[in-house]
VMD Tcl script that draws the C-alpha trace (Angstrom):
set ca {
  {-6.83 19.14 8.65}
  {-8.84 16.95 11.01}
  {-6.89 15.33 13.80}
  {-6.50 11.59 13.65}
  {-7.40 9.71 16.80}
  {-5.45 6.63 17.82}
  {-8.73 4.67 17.82}
  {-9.05 5.29 14.07}
  {-5.93 3.17 13.52}
  {-7.69 -0.17 13.95}
  {-6.69 -2.15 10.86}
  {-3.49 -4.20 11.18}
  {-1.50 -4.00 7.94}
  {1.86 -5.34 6.87}
  {4.33 -3.05 5.13}
  {6.25 -5.00 2.49}
  {9.56 -4.07 0.87}
  {10.83 -5.47 -2.42}
  {13.92 -7.65 -2.47}
  {15.37 -8.25 -5.93}
  {17.71 -11.16 -6.58}
  {19.35 -12.61 -9.65}
  {18.07 -16.13 -10.06}
  {18.62 -18.99 -12.42}
  {19.54 -17.97 -16.00}
  {20.31 -14.40 -14.78}
  {16.62 -13.59 -14.35}
  {15.65 -10.98 -11.80}
  {13.11 -12.12 -9.26}
  {11.34 -9.90 -6.76}
  {10.16 -11.21 -3.43}
  {8.42 -9.24 -0.71}
  {9.74 -9.00 2.83}
  {7.70 -7.75 5.78}
  {9.28 -4.56 7.10}
  {6.71 -3.98 9.85}
  {3.17 -4.61 11.01}
  {1.41 -1.37 11.90}
  {-2.14 -0.20 12.57}
  {-3.86 1.95 9.97}
  {-7.06 3.82 9.25}
  {-8.43 2.61 5.91}
  {-10.69 4.63 3.63}
  {-11.92 4.04 0.12}
  {-10.85 6.64 -2.40}
  {-13.15 5.09 -4.94}
  {-13.71 2.15 -7.15}
  {-13.88 2.62 -10.87}
  {-14.93 0.29 -13.61}
  {-13.73 0.94 -17.08}
  {-13.79 -0.85 -20.43}
  {-10.55 -1.73 -22.12}
  {-10.08 -4.19 -24.96}
  {-13.65 -5.47 -24.54}
  {-13.06 -6.41 -20.91}
  {-14.28 -4.86 -17.69}
  {-11.52 -4.03 -15.22}
  {-12.01 -2.86 -11.66}
  {-9.66 -0.36 -10.08}
  {-9.64 -0.46 -6.29}
  {-7.95 2.61 -4.79}
  {-7.76 3.07 -1.01}
  {-5.79 5.16 1.43}
  {-4.13 3.91 4.58}
  {-3.28 6.45 7.27}
  {-0.46 5.27 9.51}
  {1.90 6.75 12.05}
  {4.91 8.53 10.54}
  {7.73 6.47 9.07}
  {10.53 7.97 7.03}
  {11.42 4.85 5.04}
  {8.28 4.21 2.93}
  {8.27 4.98 -0.78}
  {6.31 3.97 -3.89}
  {8.21 0.71 -4.34}
  {6.58 -0.71 -1.19}
  {3.36 -2.68 -0.82}
  {0.70 -2.81 1.89}
  {-1.02 -6.08 2.83}
  {-4.40 -5.87 4.56}
  {-5.81 -9.32 5.22}
  {-5.43 -11.24 1.97}
  {-5.44 -8.10 -0.19}
  {-2.17 -6.62 -1.40}
  {-1.89 -2.98 -2.51}
  {0.90 -1.18 -4.34}
  {1.76 2.26 -2.97}
  {0.97 4.94 -5.56}
  {1.60 8.03 -3.49}
  {3.02 8.93 -0.07}
  {1.47 12.02 1.54}
  {3.46 13.29 4.51}
  {0.54 15.48 5.69}
  {2.50 18.69 5.97}
  {5.66 17.02 7.27}
  {4.40 17.19 10.85}
  {6.09 13.82 11.47}
  {3.08 12.32 13.23}
  {0.93 10.63 10.53}
  {1.14 9.91 6.82}
  {-1.26 8.70 4.14}
  {-0.49 6.01 1.61}
  {-2.64 6.08 -1.53}
  {-2.68 2.50 -2.83}
  {-4.05 0.40 -5.68}
  {-4.91 -3.28 -5.31}
  {-2.37 -5.54 -6.98}
  {-3.99 -8.07 -9.31}
  {-2.76 -11.53 -8.46}
  {-1.57 -10.05 -5.18}
  {1.35 -12.43 -4.78}
  {3.70 -11.57 -1.96}
}
mol new
graphics top color blue
foreach p $ca { graphics top sphere $p radius 0.5 }
foreach p [lrange $ca 0 end-1] q [lrange $ca 1 end] { graphics top cylinder $p $q radius 0.2 }
display resetview
């Protein structure tokens, strides 16, 4: 595995955690709270267009490489600029406890 240089981590991203509350009429609402702002290396995994129900949908998958954290899971989101991504997969890179990769998909509507 290629070593990651600190200079590769040049994109500031916000790590967002879900907070679920019971609102009016016993409806669950999820809001997103910033857990941390970290620097990440961003790379495109690929974009894919596909046809479904006579509509064209775009799938934007990217990976963010960040310094190790032991609290991130697939319920979290990553915000880069105005784009919000849901975490699909957490790769601990051999459990070396130095870096990790987050495979993410852009959230349509992106609301945080």
